[in-house]
C-alpha positions as MATLAB code, in Angstrom:
seq = 'XXXXXXXXXXXXXXXXXXXXXXXXXXXXXXXXXXXXXXXXXXXXXXXXXXXXXXXXXXXXXXXXXXXXXXXXXXXXXXXXXXXXXXXXXXXXXXXXXXXXXXXXXXXXXXXXXXXXXXXXXXXXXXXXXXXXXXXXXXXXXXXXXXXXXXXXXXXXXXXXXXXXXXXXXXXXXXXXXXXXXXXXXXXXXXXXXXXXXXXXXXXXXXXXXXXXXXXXXXXXXXXXXXXXXXXXXXXXXXXXXXXXXXXXXXXXXXXXXXXXXXXXXXXXXXXXXXXXXXXXXXXXXXXXXXXXXXXXXXXXXXXXXXXXXXXXXXXXXXXXXXXXXXXXXXXXXXXXXXXXXXXXXXXXXXXXXXXXXXXXXXXXXXXXX';
ca = [
      90.185  113.567   81.962;
      86.603  114.776   82.690;
      84.137  111.920   82.955;
      80.812  111.355   84.686;
      80.919  114.477   86.820;
      84.381  113.898   88.312;
      87.945  114.810   87.433;
      90.281  111.843   87.079;
      94.031  111.460   86.697;
      94.458  108.572   84.247;
      97.331  106.370   83.186;
      97.118  104.334   80.007;
     100.037  102.211   81.213;
      99.863   99.898   84.228;
     103.439  100.540   85.311;
     104.691  102.037   88.577;
     103.572  105.449   87.268;
     100.339  105.019   89.184;
     102.247  104.907   92.506;
     103.554  108.499   92.889;
     101.239  109.009   95.851;
     103.603  106.893   97.934;
     102.871  104.177  100.403;
      99.627  103.669  102.291;
     101.242  104.833  105.532;
     102.339  108.253  104.310;
     101.242  111.167  106.452;
     100.481  113.599  103.618;
      96.984  113.246  102.127;
      96.830  111.395   98.818;
      95.668  113.230   95.713;
      93.202  110.481   94.830;
      91.044  108.332   97.047;
      89.610  106.046   94.376;
      90.766  103.751   91.582;
      88.705  103.375   88.412;
      88.978  100.609   85.846;
      87.507  101.765   82.552;
      87.253   98.896   80.091;
      85.705   97.748   76.828;
      85.334   94.070   75.968;
      84.598   92.557   72.524;
      81.052   91.110   72.256;
      82.495   87.659   71.577;
      83.429   85.274   73.057;
      80.813   85.341   75.830;
      83.042   83.643   78.397;
      85.465   86.596   78.324;
      82.802   89.032   79.548;
      81.662   86.560   82.235;
      85.256   86.035   83.416;
      85.845   89.765   83.822;
      82.587   90.248   85.744;
      83.479   87.436   88.110;
      86.931   88.850   88.700;
      85.482   92.281   89.469;
      83.031   90.705   91.918;
      85.822   88.799   93.677;
      87.754   92.067   94.054;
      84.730   93.767   95.646;
      84.546   96.460   92.930;
      81.287   98.310   92.342;
      80.023   99.735   89.048;
      79.775  103.471   88.492;
      78.685  102.818   84.895;
      78.416   99.621   82.886;
      82.090   99.727   81.909;
      83.512  101.745   84.837;
      84.298   99.958   88.107;
      85.757  101.485   91.263;
      87.743  100.411   94.326;
      89.147  102.475   97.201;
      92.820  103.339   96.620;
      95.381  101.071   98.289;
      98.540   99.343   97.172;
      96.625   96.039   97.072;
      93.744   97.376   94.983;
      96.173   99.058   92.583;
      97.908   95.734   92.016;
      94.617   93.857   91.641;
      93.302   96.285   89.026;
      96.639   96.316   87.207;
      96.566   92.522   86.819;
      92.953   92.597   85.635;
      93.682   95.400   83.166;
      96.561   93.386   81.730;
      94.350   90.313   81.333;
      91.679   92.335   79.527;
      94.201   93.837   77.112;
      95.976   90.492   76.535;
      92.630   88.900   75.614;
      91.778   91.570   73.033;
      89.901   94.135   75.113;
      90.724   97.729   76.042;
      91.219   99.040   79.562;
      92.776  101.905   81.443;
      93.353  102.407   85.145;
      92.557  105.783   86.674;
      93.227  107.468   89.974;
      90.159  109.560   90.758;
      89.303  112.443   93.030;
      85.560  113.059   92.932;
      84.536  116.661   92.346;
      80.828  116.554   91.521;
      78.148  114.172   90.311;
      78.773  111.694   93.146;
      80.294  112.313   96.571;
      82.714  110.167   98.538;
      79.949  109.387  101.039;
      77.568  108.268   98.263;
      80.243  106.045   96.770;
      80.942  104.501  100.175;
      77.223  103.811  100.456;
      77.347  101.895   97.153;
      80.046   99.654   98.627;
      78.014   99.122  101.808;
      74.931   98.150   99.790;
      76.954   95.644   97.766;
      78.360   94.038  100.914;
      74.940   94.135  102.617;
      73.636   92.056   99.728;
      76.486   89.562  100.201;
      75.883   89.359  103.951;
      72.150   88.970  103.282;
      72.781   85.977  101.035;
      74.871   84.346  103.766;
      72.182   85.041  106.367;
      69.482   83.566  104.108;
      71.526   80.430  103.490;
      72.124   79.945  107.209;
      68.514   80.575  108.260;
      67.256   78.293  105.450;
      69.522   75.482  106.604;
      68.399   76.017  110.198;
      64.692   75.934  109.233;
      65.133   72.534  107.576;
      66.519   70.921  110.729;
      65.132   73.003  113.584;
      62.406   70.659  114.854;
      63.802   67.179  114.422;
      66.491   64.996  115.801;
      69.672   65.019  113.751;
      71.463   61.894  112.607;
      75.250   61.760  112.624;
      75.310   62.195  108.851;
      72.994   65.210  109.001;
      75.094   66.781  111.725;
      78.204   66.298  109.601;
      76.461   67.930  106.622;
      75.462   70.918  108.745;
      79.000   71.308  110.069;
      80.322   71.245  106.492;
      77.756   73.893  105.523;
      78.787   76.020  108.510;
      82.430   75.825  107.433;
      81.468   76.949  103.923;
      79.374   79.820  105.253;
      82.148   80.974  107.569;
      84.622   80.836  104.718;
      82.268   82.917  102.565;
      81.707   85.333  105.466;
      85.459   85.826  105.759;
      85.732   86.494  102.012;
      83.002   89.134  102.170;
      84.492   90.714  105.290;
      87.815   91.101  103.471;
      85.968   93.174  100.834;
      83.902   95.164  103.333;
      85.895   98.364  102.969;
      83.339  100.618  104.698;
      81.764   98.430  107.423;
      78.361   97.405  106.074;
      75.696   97.034  108.750;
      74.451   93.525  107.874;
      77.569   91.643  108.950;
      76.234   91.095  112.482;
      73.018   89.482  111.212;
      75.013   87.063  109.055;
      77.279   86.155  111.979;
      74.288   85.569  114.270;
      72.576   83.359  111.687;
      75.682   81.197  111.332;
      75.970   81.080  115.134;
      72.378   79.860  115.459;
      73.048   77.118  112.926;
      76.213   76.136  114.791;
      74.238   75.938  118.048;
      71.759   73.595  116.373;
      74.584   71.405  115.071;
      75.995   71.126  118.590;
      72.621   70.098  119.970;
      71.908   73.487  121.509;
      74.185   72.841  124.457;
      75.953   75.968  125.716;
      79.724   75.938  125.219;
      81.871   75.348  128.301;
      82.570   78.581  130.130;
      86.052   80.050  130.043;
      86.864   81.859  133.318;
      87.598   85.525  132.664;
      89.272   88.285  134.591;
      90.672   86.331  137.565;
      92.918   88.973  139.086;
      95.874   90.748  137.495;
      98.036   89.210  134.784;
     101.137   87.358  136.033;
     104.467   89.199  136.097;
     107.688   87.334  135.459;
     106.109   83.895  135.841;
     107.590   80.628  134.609;
     105.246   79.300  131.926;
     105.489   75.556  131.335;
     104.394   73.629  128.257;
     105.115   70.404  126.403;
     108.286   69.908  124.415;
     108.131   69.994  120.643;
     106.107   73.191  120.379;
     103.948   73.778  117.350;
     101.060   76.017  116.322;
      98.980   76.538  119.483;
     101.952   76.582  121.862;
     104.020   78.887  119.647;
     101.105   81.302  119.229;
     100.200   81.125  122.922;
     103.781   81.829  124.001;
     103.878   84.868  121.704;
     100.533   86.056  123.149;
     101.769   85.559  126.722;
     105.012   87.477  126.291;
     103.490   90.242  124.139;
     100.160   90.941  125.875;
     100.031   89.121  129.224;
     103.430   88.766  130.923;
     106.234   90.752  129.307;
     108.832   89.191  131.628;
     107.646   85.621  131.119;
     110.138   82.771  130.856;
     109.324   79.401  129.337;
     110.138   75.853  130.356;
     109.608   72.787  128.194;
     108.805   69.436  129.805;
     107.567   65.953  128.803;
     103.863   65.731  128.013;
     103.111   63.535  131.045;
     104.508   63.098  134.510;
     105.482   66.710  135.164;
     104.824   68.007  138.666;
     104.640   71.808  138.635;
     106.838   73.757  141.008;
     105.305   76.564  143.083;
     104.593   79.584  140.918;
     104.731   77.741  137.584;
     101.870   78.218  135.147;
     101.186   75.428  132.660;
      99.606   75.923  129.250;
      98.473   73.633  126.447;
      99.130   70.416  128.335;
      97.238   67.921  130.504;
      95.716   69.481  133.652;
      97.241   72.856  132.779;
      95.972   76.113  134.201;
      95.413   77.257  130.631;
      94.515   74.650  128.033;
      91.693   73.621  125.697;
      88.136   74.243  126.961;
      85.362   72.675  124.900;
      86.254   73.343  121.270;
      88.476   76.312  122.138;
      92.214   75.976  121.691;
      94.646   77.310  124.295;
      95.205   80.586  122.430;
      91.446   81.261  122.484;
      91.238   80.389  126.189;
      94.070   82.803  127.045;
      92.426   85.496  124.956;
      89.144   85.153  126.856;
      90.684   84.733  130.303;
      92.805   87.881  130.131;
      90.137   90.047  128.483;
      91.893   90.361  125.107;
      88.948   89.337  122.902;
      87.974   92.946  121.997;
      91.196   93.172  119.934;
      90.029   92.347  116.401;
      93.548   91.493  115.210;
      94.012   88.981  118.025;
      90.594   87.461  117.288;
      91.621   86.951  113.663;
      94.821   85.197  114.757;
      92.813   83.078  117.211;
      90.591   81.882  114.364;
      93.625   80.897  112.304;
      95.252   79.067  115.222;
      91.948   77.304  115.947;
      91.510   76.094  112.377;
      95.068   74.727  112.276;
      95.092   73.211  115.749;
      91.543   71.855  116.144;
      91.129   71.005  112.438;
      87.343   71.388  112.447;
      87.137   74.122  109.789;
      85.098   76.199  112.239;
      86.207   79.580  110.912;
      87.291   78.579  107.406;
      90.233   80.989  107.498;
      91.988   80.915  104.098;
      95.289   81.932  105.726;
      95.413   78.790  107.873;
      97.069   76.502  105.312;
      99.839   78.986  104.545;
     100.556   79.758  108.204;
     100.655   76.049  109.031;
     103.115   75.428  106.186;
     105.303   78.297  107.354;
     105.352   77.078  110.968;
     106.115   73.537  109.788;
     109.170   74.910  108.007;
     110.260   76.722  111.170;
     109.939   73.507  113.196;
     112.046   71.569  110.679;
     114.706   74.276  110.474;
     115.066   75.076  114.203;
     116.242   72.352  116.613;
     115.208   73.876  119.946;
     111.884   74.969  121.354;
     113.348   78.360  122.345;
     114.370   79.041  118.743;
     110.965   77.914  117.502;
     109.245   80.355  119.838;
     111.481   83.178  118.598;
     110.983   82.419  114.886;
     107.286   81.605  115.213;
     106.714   84.636  117.437;
     108.069   86.859  114.652;
     105.475   85.331  112.296;
     102.606   86.074  114.660;
     103.932   89.563  115.417;
     103.921   90.383  111.694;
     100.489   88.809  111.283;
      99.166   90.931  114.138;
     100.490   94.148  112.556;
      98.895   93.184  109.241;
      95.459   92.584  110.795;
      95.718   95.623  113.060;
      96.672   98.030  110.280;
      94.012   96.708  107.899;
      91.220   97.514  110.369;
      89.712  101.036  110.137;
      90.560  103.358  113.015;
      87.758  104.565  115.342;
      88.080  108.039  113.810;
      87.750  106.659  110.286;
      84.717  104.599  111.311;
      83.111  107.664  112.888;
      83.688  109.722  109.745;
      82.198  106.984  107.591;
      79.100  106.712  109.824;
      78.659  110.499  109.782;
      78.958  110.555  105.990;
      76.443  107.737  105.657;
      73.917  109.540  107.880;
      74.349  112.710  105.840;
      73.613  110.840  102.623;
      70.456  109.308  104.094;
      69.232  112.721  105.343;
      69.869  114.281  101.920;
      67.872  111.546  100.171;
      64.868  112.103  102.468;
      64.668  115.792  101.557;
];
C-alpha cells in the first residue's frame, strides 16, 4: 500500500499473520524494520482520543502523521500495537497495523532521529525536575521531613528515568544529563558526603575458593552467589553457616555477613560491592540486575526498578518451595541467568550503536546543506 512516500506491507487483521518474518534472533534480514499503526477515532467521546494518545506515549511511539504512529519492529512492539489496535476497534474506531520498509520521503536515519528527539524531550523534563528540586534546597539546611521528601522525589525521578530508558530505542544523547541531575539531587539529600569507597581491582579473582555466607539465603545472597560462580570464580563452592559466631577457616571468603570480606558498604548491597570490586560494573546487564537487587534488599527505592516486586515475589516462592540453601542457589541462579540474558540481548550491540551514530551524523550534515 503506497502511503506518505514509503511502501508498506499491511495487515487488516491483528493475527499471527504479521509474524512471518520470524523471531528477533533470526540471522536473515527482516523485510520490514518498522511497525505503523494507522488509526481513525470518532470525534466523541473526548476521553477515547485522550486514552489512545496516552497509550501511544507510554509505548514510545512517534507520529509520522496525525493518525500514523511508528515503532521499531520487534516481537514486543508487534504485541503492544496489536493490543492497542484491538482496543481502538472494540471502542468504535478503525485501525490497521502495518509492517513498513521505507523507500523514499523519510529515511531510516531520519526516523531514528525523531525517536531520539522524543526521548531527549523526556530526559530534558526529568533533568528540569531534578535541577528545580535541587535549586529549592541547595543553600539551606534540610530538616528530616524535607530530606524524606527529596528522597521520595528522587525515587520517582529514577523510576521515570527507567521508564524513558526502556523506550529509548536509539540511544538519545540527553540521558547522561538527566542521570547527572538526579545524582546531584541525591548528593544533596545525603548531605553532600561522598559515598564510602569500595576497593576495586585487588589482585586476580579467586579460583576454587570456599565462599561462606549466612544460612537461609535470599535475594542478595542468591544473586551474589550466582555472580560469583558465573563471573568471578567458576569453581567456587559455597558453605552456609549461622549468622554469628563463625570463625573462618584459612582460604574461606565470606560474603553478605558480619565482618565479611565482601558485604554491604554504605548504601551498597553485597552484589553491588562484588560488581565494583571485581571490575564488572561496565556490564550494563549486570548493572541493571544490581539495581533490582538493591531495591529489593535495601528497600530504599533508590533506583525505582519496576521489575523488583516481581523478582522478589518469584524468589520468595523459590525459598518456600526449596528446603535447602543449595537448591535455592540453583533455582534462584537460573532466574538471574535468564534475567541477565534478557538485559544483555535488549542492549544494542557496539556495531549497531556505531551505525546509528553514523546515520545521525549524516542526517545532521544533510540538514546543514
